Residue, then its C-alpha position, 0 to 999 in steps of 0.5 A: m640744710r633743711k629749710i624748716k626751723i620754726l613752724t607756727g600756726l593758728c586759727l581763731l574764729i568768732g560765731l555770730t548768731a541771730c539770737a539763736p543757740g549756736s552750734e558747738i565748735q570742736s577743733g581737729e587734731p592737726q596731722g603729720i603733713e609736709h609743709k609747704q614753703p610760701k613765698v616770701k614778699e620783701l620790702s626795700a629799705q626805703e619802703r620799710k622805713e616809710v611803713l615804720t613811720k606810719i606805725d601806730t606804736g600805741m596800737v602795738e602797746a595796746q595789742n601786747d597789753f591785751g595779750l598779757r591781760l587775757h594770758q592772765a585771764l586764761s592762767n586763772n581758769p581751772e581748766y588750765p591749771n598747770g599746763n602750757l599756756i600759748i596764744s597769739p595776741y596779735s591774731i586774736t586782735q585781728a579777729l576781734a577787729l572784724a568783728y568790731n568793725g560791725t559793732a555799734g553803741g555799747t558794744a563797740a565801746e566795751m570792745s574798743d576799751v578792752l582792745g585799748w582803742k578807746g578814743m580811736s576812730v574806726a578808720d585809725i584803728n583800721g589804717g593802723n592795723r592795715q600799716l602794721r600788717s604790711l610790715l609784719e608780712n614782708g621781710g626780715g627772713v622769715v615767712l609770716n602769712v596772715a589771712n582773713s575771712v568772713w563767711h555769711r549765710p545766703g541771703l544775709k545782706l552785709k552793709e557795703a561800709y562794713v564789706e569795704a573796711v574788712k576787704d580794704s583794711y584786713g585783705a579778708e575774703v567774703r564768701e556767701t555759703d550755707l553755714k548749716q551744711e556739711e559743704a560749707m564746713n569743708e570749705i571753712n576747713q579747707w581755707v583754714n588748712d591753706k592759710t595755715s600750710g596744713m598745720i591746722p588741717s580743719i576746725y570744725n567737725e560739724p557744720p558751724g551754722g548761725v549767720a556768719v563765722l569770722i576768721n583769722a589765720i596766721y602762719f610763721n616760718g623762720g629759721w634761727t639766724d644761727e642754728f643749733d647743731p643736732a649732735n649737741t642735743v642731749d636729754e636732760e632734766f627739766t624741773l617741773s613747777d611742783g619740783t619734780t623732773q622730767k627729761v627733755p631734749m635740750m639744744k645747745r649752742e654758745g654764740r653772741y646774743s642780746y641778753k639782759e638780766g634782772k635780780s629775779w630772771q635772764a632774758i635772751r633774744i634769739p634772732y630768726g632770719d636777718g634779725r628783725m624778729h626773734m624769740l624772746v625768752i624769759l627765765p625766772k632764776e632759781s631762786s624765783s619762780m614763774d608765778k613770780l615773773h608772771r606777776q611781773l609780766w602782768k603788772d608791767a612788761s616794758v622792763w623787757k622791751g629795751d636795754y639788751s647788751y651783746e653777750t656771749v651766752q652758753l645757751a640750753l633750750p629745749k625742743f618743745k611742741a605745744e598745741q592748744s585750744f581755747e574758748l576765750p568767751d569767759a575770759l573776754k567777759s572777764l576783761g569787760m567785753v560782755k555785750a557782745f555775748d549778750t543775745a539781748e545787748a549785743d549790737f552788730s547793726e553795722m555789720a548787716e541790716q538785721g545785725d542789732g539782733f546778732w551776738i557772739d556765740h563762740v571764740t576759739h583759739r588754737t595755736i601750734v608751736d614747734v621748736s627745734e634745731k632745724g633751720t632755713e638757708a641763710a645769708a650773712v650780714t657783715a659790719v665793722g663796728i669800731t669800739e674800744s678793746a675789752e678784757p675777755t669775759e667768761p661766757i653767761v650761762m642760761n639753761v632753761d631747765r625750768p618753767f619759762f615765758f617766750a614771745i616771738e617778737d617783731r624787733d621794729t614794732g615790738a609787736w608780740l605775734f605769740m606769747g606764752s609759758v612753757l611749763k612743760p616741754 
């Protein structure tokens, strides 16, 4: 059995300039690279229990809600009319948190409102993010590595409180480098390549310039608890949103899954590793549509959080690989984060002595998601449950042969690490 089952990687950048035109960001295309397998850190059951008691569930809910509002804003952008739309709410939130720690006044107020942190102290926000990261990165039978960094121009005096916050709460590396030079670009690209295990080998094709670049990178590697047999994968028709069809490789297996359905949708949780993380797939029924499902998700996603039953399901899931890049300023502005991008009103005075002249020049977000039958080496857990016997039932059929929504979710916290709509696998 080969070790890599799901490979995902992304990088999000925020560029700050001192009231001067910023350089354009261009994302390099990922190349075929053999991915290294980072070492998985493990927490004991007692340690996990202790960390869970410290998790602020309100912050997790705020992150997921922010992700869905951003998903909606991006879906309304004519630049992405009928394609896939996949983002990482967790990564975006972490990168914006690096920026938020440097803000004050109206800029801070707007960012906290958009991110769902209104009424919370900076210390509480940082503490909550620190605890959530500790829990997510440890165990579960998957690899999840999160990295942050702050790159700033020579001579820029970052405030001690800011440096302490990003290092202690976000594990950020703080580096001084001339952002106008090609050497700095190469250093940043190498950092991105290392932190995403080669999935995103570079982010800049030219030096970024500006006064600072704040980067978050996240790498996820998880194998299905029960893998799909490649021998069962066949090319079948997938119906697109416009009613046309295309052939896609469809993976198939029958097994016991957490399953739920409503009048207009089916939902399934496909576990990774020891089951702590899973892929949530929500499929509109043939009588419904992705447009209707989107409206339900954007209005209230809580219906998909609990009350799943354990059912036998005949599952067909398309293999798919999605790579996307987004520029997020317009979408963030539409959500109410305006001042941070305004040369006259942005206030980053908590970042550096001259920070009241800084503003956000660009926010670039990139994702890569690759789904296949391949799996990791796995162990088994045996549990003896005592229940009343029931008459055997026919397995539920769930054929994901049309556009669907998915989220990679942490079971214990409910955090959505990735989410997206797959309209064309």
